[in-house]
C-alpha positions, 0 to 999 in steps of 0.5 A, a space after each residue: 148323663 146330662 152334663 159334661 165335666 172336665 176330667 182332672 187329676 190332682 196330686 197332693 204329693 208335692 207339699 205346697 204345690 212345689 216339685 223338688 229334686 233333692 240330691 240322692 244323698 238326702 233322705 226325706 223324713 216326715 214333715 212336721 208342723 213347721 217343716 213342710 219338706 224335711 230331710 237329713 243328709 251329710 255324714 251320719 245324717 248330721 245335717 238337717 235340711 227343711 223348708 216351710 212357710 214363714 210369717 214376717 219379712 225376709 229380713 226379719 227371718 234372716 235376722 232371727 236365723 243370725 240371732 240363733 248363732 249369736 250374731 247381730 241383726 243386719 240393717 238391710 238385705 244388701 248384706 246377703 247374697 242372692 239366688 233365684 228361687 221360683 223366678 224371684 230373687 231370694 236372700 242367701 243367709 249364712 252363719 257359723 259358730 255356736 248354734 242355739 236352736 231354741 225350744 230348750 235345746 242345748 247350743 251346738 258348737 261348730 255348726 253352720 247355717 245356709 238358708 234361703 228366703 223367698 218373698 212374694 207378697 205376703 208369702 215367705 218361703 224359707 229353706 234352711 240347712 243346719 249342721 256341723 260346719 264342715 258338712 254344711 259347707 260340703 253340701 253348699 252347692 247341693 243346697 243351692 242347686 236344690 233351691 234353684 230347681 224348685 218348680 210350681 206344680 198346678 192342677 193337671 187338667 186333661 184337655 177335652 178333645 176338640 172333636 168327638 168321634 161320632 157313633 
């Protein structure tokens, strides 16, 4: 052997290099084109919980979500509460009423949304929970704890030993 390389292990099991800790009551389902992380939970698995990357600013995403409930856009982010996700303040968006998911689906009465939006430069991470209002409200603390527990995962590098035993 004429060269030495650093031994590395690369694990792609964390979508977007985010390690999550979902509650045991959430069931992970396959991701989709727009949902890097995808769960169902609540009574009869009636609540959808998902995360992904989004385009646009945090406020435009929040207003789009409000629009799905027929609510008017808000002028600035001060309307929303804040939680910390990955070391940065993030918007906490809430809505309740008739939910219109779009894509030709029928509106769903008595639904609620709890969502979080984290901006960092041009990167926008979105976390959204939608379902029957009572179920979403009952899962509120779990959702916030989930968002706040996320961790970045980088390549794991096995460091070289400073001394090599001689043969």
